[in-house]
C-alpha positions in Angstrom: 11.9 5.5 47.0 8.3 4.5 47.4 8.6 2.3 44.5 11.4 0.3 45.9 9.9 0.0 49.3 6.3 -1.7 47.6 9.1 -4.3 45.4 10.9 -5.1 48.6 7.9 -5.5 50.2 6.4 -8.0 48.0 9.6 -10.0 47.9 9.9 -10.2 51.4 6.1 -11.8 51.3 7.2 -14.1 48.3 10.2 -15.5 50.3 8.2 -16.1 53.3 5.4 -17.6 51.2 8.1 -19.9 50.1 9.9 -21.0 53.3 5.9 -21.0 55.2 5.6 -24.0 52.4 5.3 -27.2 54.4 7.6 -30.0 53.1 6.2 -33.7 53.4 8.9 -36.4 53.3 7.2 -39.3 51.3 9.0 -42.9 51.6 8.0 -46.9 49.6 9.0 -49.6 48.1 11.7 -49.5 45.3 9.9 -52.6 43.4 6.2 -51.3 43.6 6.1 -50.9 39.9 3.8 -49.2 38.4 3.4 -47.3 41.6 6.8 -46.4 42.4 9.4 -47.1 40.7 13.3 -46.0 41.2 15.0 -44.4 38.2 18.5 -44.9 37.5 19.5 -41.2 38.4 17.7 -42.0 42.0 14.7 -40.5 41.2 11.2 -41.9 42.4 8.4 -41.7 39.9 5.0 -43.8 39.5 1.3 -43.5 40.4 2.0 -42.7 43.8 4.6 -40.4 43.3 2.4 -38.3 40.8 -0.8 -38.6 42.7 1.1 -37.4 45.7 3.1 -34.1 44.0 -0.8 -33.3 42.3 -2.5 -33.0 45.7 0.2 -31.5 47.7 0.3 -28.7 44.6 -3.5 -28.3 45.5 -3.2 -28.6 49.2 -0.4 -26.2 49.7 2.7 -29.0 50.4 5.6 -29.6 48.9 6.7 -33.4 48.1 9.9 -35.4 48.3 9.6 -39.5 47.8 12.3 -41.8 48.7 12.3 -45.6 47.7 14.1 -48.6 49.2 12.8 -52.3 49.9 9.3 -52.4 52.3 10.6 -53.2 55.6 13.0 -50.6 55.3 10.6 -48.4 54.3 8.4 -48.8 57.1 11.8 -48.8 59.6 13.1 -45.9 58.9 8.9 -44.4 58.6 8.7 -45.6 62.6 11.8 -44.1 63.3 10.9 -40.5 62.3 13.1 -40.0 59.0 10.1 -40.1 56.5 6.6 -38.5 57.0 4.3 -40.6 55.3 3.9 -44.0 54.1 2.7 -43.1 50.3 1.1 -46.6 49.5 0.0 -49.0 51.7 -3.2 -51.8 52.8 -4.8 -51.4 55.9 -5.3 -54.0 58.8 -6.2 -54.4 62.1 -2.7 -54.5 63.3 -1.3 -51.5 61.2 -4.3 -49.6 62.5 -3.1 -50.0 66.1 0.5 -48.3 64.9 -0.3 -45.7 62.0 -3.2 -43.3 61.4 -5.0 -43.9 57.9 -5.7 -41.1 55.1 -9.1 -41.5 53.3 -8.9 -44.4 50.6 -7.6 -43.2 46.9 -7.4 -46.3 45.1 -8.6 -50.0 45.0 -6.2 -52.9 44.1 -6.9 -56.4 43.8 -4.1 -59.4 45.0 -4.0 -63.0 43.1 -2.4 -65.8 43.7 0.3 -66.5 40.8 1.1 -70.1 40.4 3.0 -72.2 37.7 1.3 -73.7 34.9 1.5 -77.3 35.7 0.2 -76.8 38.8 -3.8 -77.6 39.2 -6.2 -74.7 40.0 -5.5 -72.9 42.7 -9.0 -70.8 44.0 -9.2 -71.4 48.1 -6.1 -70.8 51.6 -6.7 -74.2 51.8 -4.6 -75.0 48.2 -1.8 -73.1 49.4 -1.3 -75.1 52.5 1.0 -78.0 50.2 3.1 -75.5 48.8 5.8 -73.0 49.6 4.1 -69.8 49.3 6.2 -66.4 48.5 5.6 -62.9 50.2 7.2 -60.0 50.4 8.3 -59.3 53.9 6.1 -57.1 56.0 3.7 -56.7 53.4 0.1 -57.0 53.9 -0.6 -60.3 51.9 2.5 -61.8 54.5 -0.6 -60.6 57.5 -3.1 -61.9 55.6 -1.8 -65.6 54.7 -0.2 -66.0 58.7 -4.3 -64.9 59.9 -6.0 -66.8 57.3 -3.7 -69.5 56.1 -1.5 -70.5 59.5 -0.6 -74.0 57.8 0.7 -72.2 54.6 4.8 -72.7 54.2 5.4 -69.1 54.0 9.0 -67.6 52.1 9.5 -64.0 52.1 11.6 -62.1 50.1 12.9 -57.8 50.2 10.9 -56.7 46.9 8.5 -57.5 44.3 11.2 -57.9 42.0 12.9 -60.5 44.2 10.1 -62.4 44.6 9.3 -63.1 40.8 12.6 -64.0 40.1 12.3 -66.7 42.5 9.0 -67.8 41.1 10.3 -67.3 37.4 14.2 -69.1 38.7 12.1 -72.2 40.3 12.8 -71.3 43.9 9.3 -71.4 45.3 6.3 -72.3 42.1 3.2 -70.0 44.5 3.0 -66.3 45.3 0.6 -64.1 46.5 1.0 -60.8 45.0 -0.8 -57.4 43.6 -2.0 -58.0 40.4 -0.8 -54.9 38.4 3.1 -55.2 39.8 3.3 -58.8 39.6 2.2 -58.5 35.5 4.5 -56.3 35.4 7.6 -57.9 36.6 6.4 -61.5 34.4 6.1 -59.5 31.1 9.6 -57.4 32.1 11.0 -61.0 32.4 8.9 -62.6 29.5 7.6 -65.3 32.1 3.6 -64.3 32.1 2.8 -66.8 29.9 4.2 -69.8 32.2 2.1 -68.8 35.3 -1.7 -68.9 35.7 -3.5 -66.5 37.4 -6.1 -67.2 40.5 -9.5 -64.6 41.4 -8.4 -62.2 43.6 -8.2 -63.8 46.9 -9.0 -60.3 48.7 -9.2 -56.8 46.8 -7.9 -53.9 49.0 -8.5 -50.0 49.4 -4.8 -47.7 49.3 -4.0 -45.1 52.2 -1.1 -43.0 53.3 -0.2 -43.4 57.0 1.5 -41.2 59.5 2.3 -41.7 62.9 -0.4 -41.0 65.3 1.3 -38.2 66.6 1.0 -36.8 63.1 -2.9 -35.6 63.0 -2.2 -32.0 61.1 -0.5 -33.6 58.6 -3.4 -36.3 57.9 -5.8 -33.5 57.8 -4.0 -32.2 55.2 -3.2 -35.1 53.5 -7.0 -35.5 53.4 -7.6 -32.2 52.0 -5.2 -33.1 48.8 -7.3 -36.1 48.2 -10.7 -34.8 48.5 -8.9 -31.7 46.0 -7.9 -34.2 43.2 -11.0 -34.6 40.5 -12.1 -37.6 39.1 -10.9 -36.6 35.5 -7.5 -35.8 37.3 -6.9 -39.4 38.8 -8.5 -40.9 35.6 -5.9 -39.1 33.6 -3.4 -40.7 36.3 -4.7 -44.2 35.9 -4.5 -43.5 31.9 -0.8 -42.5 32.4 0.3 -45.4 34.5 -2.6 -48.5 33.8 -2.9 -47.8 30.0 -1.0 -50.4 27.3 2.6 -48.4 26.5 3.3 -47.7 23.4 6.1 -49.5 21.0 8.4 -48.1 18.5 9.8 -51.8 17.8 9.1 -52.9 14.4 8.4 -56.7 14.1 10.2 -57.7 10.9 10.0 -61.1 11.4 6.3 -61.3 12.6 6.0 -58.7 9.4 8.1 -61.6 7.1 5.7 -64.5 8.4 2.7 -62.7 8.4 3.6 -61.8 4.5 4.7 -65.4 3.6 1.3 -66.3 5.0 -0.7 -63.9 3.0 1.3 -64.7 0.2 0.1 -68.5 0.5 -3.5 -67.7 1.1 -3.4 -65.7 -2.4 -2.2 -68.7 -4.1 -4.6 -70.8 -2.5 -7.5 -68.4 -3.0 -6.4 -68.5 -6.6 -6.5 -71.9 -7.2 -9.5 -72.6 -5.1 -11.1 -69.9 -7.0 -10.4 -72.2 -10.9 -12.0 -75.3 -9.3 -14.6 -73.6 -8.0 -15.1 -71.6 -11.4 -15.6 -75.3 -12.6 -17.7 -76.5 -10.4 -19.7 -73.4 -10.8 -20.3 -73.7 -14.5 -21.3 -77.6 -13.8 -23.6 -76.5 -11.1 -25.4 -74.0 -13.6 -25.5 -76.1 -16.5 -27.8 -78.2 -14.0 -29.8 -75.5 -12.7 -31.0 -74.8 -16.2 -31.9 -78.4 -16.6 -34.0 -78.4 -13.6 -35.2 -74.8 -13.9 -38.4 -75.8 -15.3 -39.3 -78.8 -13.5 -38.3 -76.2 -10.3 -40.4 -73.9 -11.9 -43.8 -76.4 -11.9 -43.2 -77.0 -8.2 -43.1 -73.4 -8.0 -46.8 -72.6 -7.1 -47.1 -75.6 -4.8 -44.3 -74.1 -2.3 -45.4 -70.5 -2.5 -48.6 -71.9 -1.2 -46.6 -73.4 1.8 -44.3 -70.1 2.2 -46.6 -68.5 4.8 -46.3 -71.9 7.1 -42.6 -72.2 6.8 -42.2 -68.5 7.4 -44.3 -69.6 11.0 -42.2 -72.3 11.4 -38.9 -70.3 11.1 -40.2 -67.6 13.8 -40.9 -70.2 16.0 -37.2 -72.0 15.6 -35.9 -68.5 15.7 -37.7 -67.4 19.3 -37.1 -71.0 20.5 -33.1 -69.9 19.7 -33.1 -66.6 21.5 -34.6 -69.0 24.5 -32.1 -71.3 24.2 -29.0 -68.8 24.3 -31.1 -67.1 27.2 -30.8 -69.9 29.7 -27.8 -71.0 28.4 -26.2 -67.6 30.1 -28.1 -68.0 33.3 -26.7 -71.3 33.5 -23.5 -70.4 33.4 -24.4 -67.5 36.0 -25.5 -69.7 38.0 -22.9 -72.1 37.4 -20.0 -69.6 38.2 -22.5 -68.8 41.3 -22.7 -71.9 42.7 -18.9 -72.3 42.4 -18.6 -69.2 44.3 -21.1 -70.4 47.2 -19.1 -73.7 47.5 -16.0 -71.6 47.7 -17.9 -69.8 50.4 -19.1 -72.3 52.5 -15.8 -73.6 52.9 -14.0 -70.6 53.5 -17.2 -69.9 56.4 -16.5 -73.6 57.8 -13.3 -72.4 58.2 -14.1 -69.4 60.2 -17.1 -70.1 62.0 -14.6 -72.3 64.2 -12.6 -69.0 64.6 -12.6 -65.5 66.6 -15.9 -63.2 65.2 -13.7 -60.9 63.4 -12.1 -63.4 60.9 -15.8 -65.0 60.6 -17.2 -62.0 59.4 -14.0 -60.0 57.6 -14.7 -63.4 55.3 -17.9 -63.2 54.8 -17.8 -59.7 53.6 -15.1 -60.3 51.7 -16.8 -62.9 50.1 -20.1 -61.7 49.9 -18.9 -58.5 47.3 -16.8 -61.4 45.0 -19.8 -63.3 44.3 -22.0 -59.7 44.1 -19.6 -58.1 41.8 -21.8 -54.7 41.5 -21.7 -53.8 44.9 -18.7 -51.5 45.8 -18.9 -51.1 49.8 -20.4 -53.0 52.0 -21.0 -53.4 56.6 -21.6 -56.5 58.7 -23.4 -55.5 61.9 -24.7 -57.6 64.9 -27.4 -56.9 67.6 -26.8 -57.0 71.2 -29.5 -57.4 73.2 -31.6 -54.6 71.7 -28.3 -51.9 70.9 -27.2 -52.3 67.1 -23.6 -52.3 66.7 -20.8 -52.3 63.4 -17.9 -54.7 63.6 -16.6 -54.6 60.2 -16.7 -52.6 57.0 -15.0 -52.4 53.7 -15.0 -48.7 51.8 -16.7 -47.2 54.5 -14.9 -45.3 58.3 -15.3 -48.8 60.2 -13.6 -47.2 63.4 -16.3 -44.3 63.5 -18.8 -47.0 62.9 -18.2 -48.5 66.0 -19.0 -45.6 68.2 -22.2 -44.9 66.7 -24.9 -45.7 69.7 -28.0 -47.2 67.6 -31.0 -49.5 68.1 -32.0 -52.7 66.6 -35.7 -50.8 65.8 -33.4 -48.6 63.8 -32.3 -51.5 61.4 -33.7 -51.0 57.7 -34.8 -54.9 56.8 -37.9 -56.4 55.7 -38.2 -60.3 55.8 -35.0 -62.0 55.4 -33.4 -59.5 52.5 -34.7 -55.5 51.4 -33.3 -53.9 48.2 -33.1 -50.1 49.5 -32.8 -47.1 47.0 -30.6 -44.6 49.1 -30.3 -45.8 52.3 -29.7 -42.9 54.4 -33.1 -41.1 53.5 -34.5 -44.4 54.3 -33.1 -44.4 57.8 -34.7 -41.0 58.2 -37.6 -41.4 60.0 -35.8 -43.8 62.3 -33.3 -41.7 63.3 -32.6 -38.4 65.0 -31.1 -35.6 63.6 -27.4 -36.2 65.0 -27.4 -40.1 64.7 -28.5 -39.3 60.7 -25.7 -37.0 60.1 -23.0 -39.3 61.9 -24.2 -42.1 60.0 -24.1 -40.3 56.3 -20.2 -39.0 57.8 -19.0 -42.2 58.1 -20.1 -44.1 55.3 -19.2 -43.6 51.4 -22.3 -42.3 49.1 -24.2 -45.2 48.8 -27.2 -45.0 45.8 -28.6 -48.5 46.2 -28.2 -51.0 49.2 -28.8 -54.9 49.3 -29.7 -55.7 53.2 -29.4 -59.1 54.2 -30.6 -60.7 57.5 -28.7 -62.7 59.7 -30.9 -65.3 61.5 -30.0 -68.5 63.9 -33.7 -69.8 63.9 -36.0 -67.5 63.8 -34.2 -64.2 66.0 -32.4 -61.6 63.9 -29.1 -61.2 65.2 -27.5 -58.8 62.5 -27.1 -58.1 59.0 -25.0 -57.6 55.8 -25.2 -54.4 54.4 -24.0 -53.9 50.4 -23.9 -50.6 48.7 -23.5 -49.4 45.1 -21.6 -46.0 45.5 -23.8 -43.0 44.2 -20.6 -42.4 41.9 -22.0 -45.8 40.0 -24.6 -46.1 37.2 -24.7 -49.8 38.5 -27.6 -51.6 39.6 -28.4 -54.7 41.1 -30.0 -57.4 39.5 -32.4 -60.2 39.9 -29.4 -62.3 40.0 -27.6 -60.2 42.8 -31.1 -60.4 45.1 -31.1 -64.2 44.7 -27.9 -65.0 45.6 -27.7 -62.3 48.4 -31.1 -64.7 49.5 -28.8 -67.7 49.6 -26.1 -66.1 51.4 -28.9 -64.9 53.8 -29.4 -69.0 54.6 -25.6 -69.9 54.3 -24.1 -67.2 56.6 -27.1 -67.4 59.2 -26.0 -71.6 58.9 -22.8 -70.9 59.3 -24.0 -68.2 62.3 -25.4 -70.8 64.1 -22.9 -73.5 63.8 -20.6 -71.4 65.1 -22.9 -70.7 68.4 -22.9 -74.1 68.3 -19.4 -74.3 68.5 -18.7 -71.6 71.8 -21.4 -73.4 73.4 -19.8 -77.0 73.1 -16.2 -75.0 74.4 -18.4 -74.0 77.4 -19.7 -77.3 78.1 -16.0 -79.0 77.8 -15.2 -76.0 80.4 -17.7 -76.7 82.6 -16.9 -80.6 82.4 -13.3 -79.8 83.4 -14.0 -77.3 85.8 -16.2 -80.5 87.9 -13.1 -82.3 87.7 -10.9 -79.6 89.5 -14.0 -79.6 92.4 -13.3 -83.1 92.8 -9.9 -82.6 93.0 -10.5 -79.7 95.8 -12.8 -82.1 97.3 -10.0 -84.5 97.3 -7.4 -82.5 98.6 -9.3 -79.4 100.3 -5.5 -77.7 101.1 -5.8 -77.0 97.4 -9.0 -75.2 97.1 -8.8 -72.5 94.4 -5.0 -73.5 93.7 -6.0 -74.6 89.8 -8.1 -71.7 88.9 -5.4 -69.4 90.4 -3.0 -70.7 88.2 -4.6 -71.0 85.2 -5.7 -66.9 85.6 -1.8 -66.5 86.6 -0.4 -68.5 83.7 -3.1 -66.3 81.3 -2.0 -63.1 82.6 1.2 -63.6 82.1 0.9 -64.9 78.9 -0.8 -61.8 77.8 2.0 -59.6 79.4 4.5 -61.2 77.1 2.5 -61.0 74.0 2.0 -64.1 73.2 -1.4 -64.6 70.8 -4.6 -65.3 72.4 -5.3 -68.3 70.8 -1.8 -69.7 72.3 -3.1 -67.7 76.3 -6.0 -70.2 75.7 -4.4 -72.8 75.8 -1.9 -72.2 78.5 -5.6 -71.4 80.2 -6.8 -74.7 80.0 -3.3 -76.2 80.8 -3.0 -74.6 83.8 -6.4 -75.3 84.7 -5.6 -79.3 84.7 -2.3 -79.0 85.8 -2.6 -81.0 88.5 -5.5 -83.3 87.6 -3.5 -86.4 87.9 -3.2 -86.2 91.8 -6.7 -87.8 92.1 -4.2 -90.6 91.2 -2.7 -89.7 94.8 -4.3 -91.1 97.8 -5.4 -88.8 100.1 -3.2 -89.5 102.9 -0.2 -88.7 101.1 -1.3 -85.5 99.7 -2.4 -84.2 103.0 0.8 -85.6 105.7 1.9 -83.7 108.1 5.5 -84.5 108.0 8.4 -85.0 105.5 7.4 -87.6 102.8 10.0 -90.8 102.5 11.5 -91.2 99.2 9.0 -94.0 98.1 6.3 -91.4 98.6 7.8 -88.2 96.7 8.2 -91.1 94.0 4.4 -91.4 94.0 3.5 -87.9 94.3 6.3 -86.9 91.4 4.3 -89.6 89.1 1.4 -86.9 89.1 2.3 -84.9 85.8 3.0 -88.5 83.8 -0.5 -89.4 85.3 -2.0 -86.1 84.7 -1.0 -86.6 81.3 -2.4 -89.5 80.2 -5.6 -88.7 81.5 -5.9 -85.8 79.0 -4.0 -87.4 76.6 -7.6 -89.1 75.0 -9.0 -85.7 74.1 -9.2 -84.7 71.1 -9.3 -80.9 72.3 -6.8 -81.3 75.4 -3.9 -83.1 73.2 -2.4 -80.7 72.5 -1.9 -79.6 76.2 -0.7 -82.7 77.4 3.4 -81.8 76.5 2.8 -78.6 79.0 1.3 -80.6 81.7 4.1 -83.5 81.9 6.8 -81.2 82.1 5.5 -78.5 84.3 7.6 -79.9 87.3 11.2 -79.6 85.4 13.5 -77.4 86.6 16.1 -74.9 84.4 19.4 -77.0 86.4 17.9 -80.1 84.6 17.0 -81.8 88.9 13.3 -81.4 87.5 10.7 -84.1 87.3 9.6 -86.3 85.4 12.1 -86.4 82.5 15.2 -84.0 83.8 15.0 -82.2 81.1 16.7 -78.7 81.4 17.3 -74.9 80.2 14.5 -74.0 76.7 14.2 -78.4 75.6 11.4 -77.3 78.7 8.5 -76.6 76.7 7.7 -72.9 77.3 4.2 -73.2 78.4 5.8 -75.8 81.3 8.0 -72.5 82.2 5.0 -70.1 82.3 2.6 -73.2 84.5 6.1 -73.5 86.9 6.2 -70.2 87.6 2.5 -69.5 88.6 2.5 -73.2 90.0 5.0 -72.3 92.6 3.8 -68.4 93.2 0.4 -69.5 94.3 1.5 -72.7 95.9 4.1 -70.2 98.4 1.0 -67.8 99.1 -1.3 -70.0 100.1 -1.3 -72.3 103.6 -0.3 -76.1 102.9 -0.6 -79.0 105.8 3.5 -78.7 105.9 3.4 -75.0 106.2 2.2 -71.3 106.8 1.4 -69.4 103.7 4.6 -66.7 102.6 3.6 -63.1 102.1 3.9 -61.8 98.5 7.2 -60.2 99.4 9.5 -63.3 100.4 7.3 -65.1 97.7 8.9 -63.1 94.7 12.1 -63.3 96.5 12.3 -66.9 96.4 11.8 -67.0 92.8 14.2 -64.7 92.1 16.4 -66.4 94.3 15.7 -69.5 92.4 16.1 -68.0 88.9 18.5 -70.0 86.5 18.0 -73.1 88.6 14.6 -73.9 89.1 13.0 -71.3 87.2 13.7 -69.9 83.4 15.5 -66.5 84.7 14.5 -64.0 81.8 10.4 -65.4 82.1 11.3 -65.2 86.5 11.7 -61.5 86.3 9.4 -60.8 83.9 6.6 -62.9 86.6 7.8 -61.0 89.4 7.7 -57.4 87.6 4.2 -58.1 86.6 3.3 -59.0 90.2 4.8 -55.6 91.2 3.0 -53.8 88.4 5.8 -53.2 86.5 5.3 -54.2 82.3 6.2 -57.8 81.6 6.3 -56.8 78.0 9.6 -57.6 76.7 11.6 -60.2 74.4 11.3 -63.6 76.5 10.4 -65.7 73.8 
């Protein structure tokens, strides 16, 4: 009886443990071969599938894996149909929606293009082509952010993308190298395409939704438990050269015929050669006595010839070394020229884009490095702004001082940078720095200078698990990068200062208008701020928000050409006077047309008094034919005018102004924008689909 009770207890325990095992639902891309492959029976296989099943086995969770088109995979994941996306690249945009695991693989991404096309080595080269990408893949986000003029063509899967290139629908596409090469070889078309150097290398992560922190910890535990040997075996299984069992009879026949021909040729040549040798032997015998007499003299000169020979060998070795150095310098010079193009473009944009391109290209021209980071100094504070390989989100939380930064001269080669920082940091700071960075063996620290002032630095690192070392060439390239990056950083700062000067100049013009028409004092700035705030609520890009702000600031600049008496008239306007007033948007647009920096906002200024029903001025545009930005400025302009005193009336309350706007929605104002604007003023969210 006791024995049966024990067996029953063990059975219950086993069932309980089986039920307690967590089942995790993974999703991936059905054509991301060899990482994710959909079998004919509907089963998933591939590198990612095997990796997560091994991680689950080690960390105590079971894995189900479903594959579908990439955009459907992301949509299903966000709806909660799946728990984890098994393989995805990191981006700032995605980090706002997902929680990222530790990285577990690095994949290069390159441009594939038809053999007849000239070399493609930079983003600028893509602007004259229709460039194919997989929809919602990181490559789409990368090109939209970095190559805005490129004409993108979206495809649902990698296989569809490659087929479009093979069939001539597109000539150029950006794709992860292993996946694109697989499909090109599968269709026997690899020889028809060239491959650029990698445009970027990305680490692969898994992602979960923001409310799944415990699941993320479980995934990270599984990643940590997989040994290097196990990961190496997985890579060998999925990235090794596949074996073939097909006997190439045609090739064997061709090679056999060639071999037979070679044998016949050798036989004939052997006969000819034998006759020549016999003749040569006779000649040699005849000359032997003469050569013997000269032998003594030659022996005396042998030492001298040996010395000359040694000198020639040494010179040859020196020439070979010099040739290798020249080839290396040529490659580095090419990379630095490309870097200068990229940084020149980035220096006109945001700091984040500038530093992202700076670090990516630094790791390209110094291939020994595995990781890297960029940091800046704000006063005496030291903060991280970008990193590859390291935990950037947590690095940004560190509160460090400029005095703790490791640098001697313009560049420093540092062994074990964490230990090197020990005298400069307290135990807590040092522990966090070590926790938020990958294990590092060697580092090159590159200073970023504006003039003689140190404003930041780049650290490029070799993994503690690597046997690589930085070379003298790496140090020389780092020195060149320091000078190049510092120059572009100074140029960027100058560009910012130039933009401030332009704003100050325009503000001066606005002040002249306010002196000219005191009743509009502060109106231009109010309209600019309201328009920019409303655009931000609508989710418009930061670049366009900036242009909207400028347009709001100068929207009434044409009133300088209207007489002060007419602007300040207390009574109603005559028809001719009203006609003059109606000309101010046209005059303002003509004034701004001559400025290259402001020419793109001329259209917004010209049409900010158009009405939704077509009864506005100067061109009586109606509905969506009115520029979108003009419709935003019209709302901000009307609202600020209504809640301000004017010569011909007193100001209205906010409530009355909002009521007037809603009453005129669909008449004077865009109805969707009018509702969203009023919601914003009332403190409600205006973020909705109105564009």
